[in-house]
Residue frames as qw, qx, qy, qz and C-alpha x, y, z in Angstrom:
[[0.073, 0.975, -0.108, -0.178, -25.65, -9.45, 46.17],
 [0.407, -0.579, 0.622, 0.334, -22.31, -11.18, 45.93],
 [0.615, 0.254, 0.702, 0.253, -23.47, -13.30, 42.99],
 [0.371, 0.890, 0.267, -0.004, -24.62, -10.20, 41.10],
 [0.136, -0.895, 0.347, 0.246, -21.26, -8.54, 41.62],
 [0.528, -0.266, 0.737, 0.328, -19.41, -11.63, 40.26],
 [0.563, 0.540, 0.597, 0.189, -21.71, -11.86, 37.22],
 [0.171, 0.975, 0.053, -0.135, -21.18, -8.11, 36.59],
 [0.274, -0.721, 0.550, 0.320, -17.38, -8.49, 36.71],
 [0.578, 0.032, 0.762, 0.289, -17.45, -11.57, 34.40],
 [0.469, 0.732, 0.482, 0.111, -19.71, -9.90, 31.82],
 [0.022, 0.967, -0.137, -0.213, -17.67, -6.72, 31.96],
 [0.395, -0.526, 0.664, 0.355, -14.43, -8.63, 31.33],
 [0.575, 0.320, 0.710, 0.253, -16.00, -10.50, 28.42],
 [0.295, 0.920, 0.257, -0.037, -17.19, -7.18, 26.93],
 [0.158, -0.874, 0.363, 0.281, -13.73, -5.62, 27.39],
 [0.546, -0.215, 0.733, 0.344, -12.08, -8.68, 25.75],
 [0.534, 0.578, 0.598, 0.154, -14.42, -8.48, 22.78],
 [0.153, 0.980, 0.028, -0.125, -13.67, -4.77, 22.30],
 [0.306, -0.693, 0.560, 0.336, -9.87, -5.33, 22.44],
 [0.580, 0.064, 0.752, 0.306, -10.09, -8.17, 19.94],
 [0.459, 0.769, 0.441, 0.058, -12.21, -6.11, 17.55],
 [0.013, 0.968, -0.163, -0.190, -9.78, -3.20, 17.66],
 [0.335, -0.609, 0.654, 0.297, -6.78, -5.41, 16.90],
 [0.722, 0.288, 0.613, 0.142, -8.14, -7.32, 13.94],
 [0.263, -0.178, 0.461, 0.829, -6.88, -6.39, 10.48],
 [0.501, 0.540, 0.142, -0.661, -9.04, -4.48, 8.09],
 [0.813, 0.364, 0.441, 0.110, -9.91, -6.16, 4.77],
 [0.324, -0.434, 0.445, 0.713, -7.38, -5.55, 1.98],
 [0.420, 0.396, 0.727, 0.373, -9.77, -5.81, -0.96],
 [0.134, 0.865, 0.198, -0.442, -10.16, -2.05, -1.32],
 [0.667, 0.623, 0.155, 0.380, -9.14, -0.48, -4.60],
 [0.533, -0.460, 0.037, 0.710, -5.92, 1.42, -4.59],
 [0.351, 0.904, 0.207, 0.130, -6.01, 4.87, -6.13],
 [0.502, 0.595, -0.196, 0.596, -3.26, 7.35, -6.75],
 [0.080, 0.502, -0.455, 0.731, -1.27, 8.28, -3.59],
 [0.734, -0.431, 0.171, -0.496, -3.24, 6.03, -1.33],
 [0.003, -0.451, 0.883, -0.130, -1.91, 3.06, 0.54],
 [0.814, -0.134, -0.505, -0.253, -2.89, -0.55, 0.64],
 [0.815, -0.579, -0.023, -0.006, -2.05, -2.62, 3.63],
 [0.818, -0.264, 0.155, 0.487, 1.66, -2.92, 2.68],
 [0.513, 0.157, 0.305, 0.787, 2.46, -0.30, 0.02],
 [0.120, 0.737, 0.121, -0.654, 2.23, 3.31, -0.89],
 [0.608, 0.398, 0.560, 0.398, 1.51, 3.79, -4.57],
 [0.019, 0.668, -0.127, -0.733, 2.42, 6.62, -6.92],
 [0.700, 0.573, 0.414, 0.100, 1.44, 7.04, -10.57],
 [0.219, -0.608, 0.379, 0.663, 4.03, 8.23, -13.08],
 [0.720, 0.672, 0.097, -0.147, 3.98, 8.90, -16.83],
 [0.765, -0.149, 0.345, 0.524, 6.98, 7.49, -18.62],
 [0.219, 0.921, -0.057, -0.319, 8.86, 10.32, -20.34],
 [0.331, 0.727, -0.591, -0.109, 12.07, 8.62, -21.51],
 [0.973, -0.128, 0.191, 0.026, 13.48, 5.11, -21.90],
 [0.258, 0.787, -0.561, 0.009, 17.29, 4.72, -22.06],
 [0.258, 0.309, -0.910, 0.101, 18.58, 1.18, -22.21],
 [0.460, -0.360, -0.811, 0.032, 17.01, -0.76, -19.34],
 [0.134, -0.328, -0.486, 0.799, 16.20, 2.41, -17.29],
 [0.023, -0.696, -0.596, -0.400, 12.83, 4.15, -17.41],
 [0.139, -0.072, -0.262, 0.952, 12.27, 7.79, -16.50],
 [0.141, -0.648, -0.691, -0.287, 8.92, 9.19, -15.47],
 [0.024, -0.193, 0.235, -0.952, 7.17, 12.22, -14.03],
 [0.038, -0.494, -0.799, 0.340, 4.27, 12.57, -11.65],
 [0.082, 0.823, 0.480, 0.292, 1.42, 15.05, -12.08],
 [0.325, -0.930, -0.067, 0.158, 3.12, 17.38, -9.60],
 [0.386, 0.848, -0.352, 0.089, 6.40, 17.27, -11.50],
 [0.574, -0.566, 0.591, -0.029, 8.24, 14.81, -9.28],
 [0.606, 0.509, -0.572, -0.214, 10.59, 12.58, -11.32],
 [0.810, -0.322, 0.474, -0.122, 11.53, 8.98, -10.93],
 [0.464, 0.535, -0.680, -0.193, 14.00, 6.49, -12.48],
 [0.774, -0.243, 0.541, -0.221, 13.85, 2.72, -12.20],
 [0.012, 0.360, -0.867, -0.344, 15.36, -0.33, -13.93],
 [0.658, 0.036, -0.508, -0.555, 13.41, -2.89, -15.91],
 [0.373, -0.002, -0.898, 0.233, 14.00, -5.49, -13.12],
 [0.181, 0.106, 0.533, -0.820, 11.41, -3.60, -11.02],
 [0.581, 0.096, -0.257, -0.766, 8.65, -4.26, -13.56],
 [0.433, -0.063, 0.859, -0.264, 6.51, -7.21, -12.43],
 [0.727, 0.481, 0.334, -0.357, 3.94, -7.30, -15.19],
 [0.654, 0.058, 0.600, 0.458, 4.80, -8.84, -18.55],
 [0.380, 0.871, 0.311, -0.006, 3.59, -5.76, -20.44],
 [0.564, 0.252, 0.107, 0.779, 5.91, -3.66, -22.53],
 [0.143, -0.839, -0.285, 0.441, 6.17, -0.17, -21.17],
 [0.503, 0.453, 0.282, 0.680, 6.60, 2.62, -23.68],
 [0.133, -0.009, -0.124, 0.983, 6.90, 6.41, -23.59],
 [0.398, -0.197, -0.108, -0.889, 3.72, 8.15, -22.42],
 [0.632, -0.313, -0.699, -0.119, 2.46, 5.01, -20.61],
 [0.431, -0.646, 0.257, -0.575, 1.19, 5.44, -17.08],
 [0.626, 0.049, -0.747, 0.218, 2.76, 3.12, -14.50],
 [0.628, -0.715, -0.011, -0.307, 2.03, 2.53, -10.80],
 [0.426, 0.441, -0.653, 0.444, 5.09, 2.39, -8.54],
 [0.760, -0.567, -0.293, -0.125, 4.83, 0.57, -5.21],
 [0.183, 0.556, -0.570, 0.576, 6.90, 1.68, -2.21],
 [0.480, -0.267, -0.774, 0.314, 7.03, 0.02, 1.24],
 [0.311, -0.830, -0.316, -0.339, 4.75, 1.74, 3.62],
 [0.658, -0.734, -0.001, 0.168, 7.21, 1.64, 6.57],
 [0.620, -0.402, 0.357, 0.572, 10.43, 1.93, 4.61],
 [0.496, 0.850, 0.115, -0.137, 10.32, 4.54, 1.83],
 [0.101, -0.808, 0.522, 0.253, 14.11, 4.72, 1.75],
 [0.675, -0.073, 0.718, 0.152, 14.27, 1.22, 0.33],
 [0.107, 0.299, -0.556, -0.768, 13.09, 2.45, -3.05],
 [0.685, 0.148, -0.276, -0.658, 10.68, 0.92, -5.51],
 [0.595, -0.128, 0.769, -0.196, 9.37, -2.51, -4.60],
 [0.442, 0.285, 0.785, 0.327, 7.61, -3.12, -7.94],
 [0.215, 0.370, -0.177, -0.886, 6.19, -1.35, -10.96],
 [0.420, 0.385, 0.820, 0.050, 3.05, -2.20, -12.92],
 [0.000, -0.135, -0.457, -0.879, 1.60, -0.78, -16.10],
 [0.326, 0.281, 0.509, -0.745, -1.74, 0.88, -15.47]]
């Protein structure tokens, strides 16, 4: 009887350890990112460029929210023109930091 109790405790602890490890592993990051959804590190928003003034770009979201960013935020080598759609990346845990990067869609 004592051996069965020890085996039950050992198997239960192994099962508990496997459940804890499974719950703490990261989810795969290869999911496609759509408008207003988050990847593992960023929150993305899509904006349509409405005006370009010098090295500053102005855009509007579908819901009317505006944004302004400098050309230093653009990571892609593409030229962005008026009426182009761009994807702006913000840090998931620190929205106050501002735009992390901008890519042309």
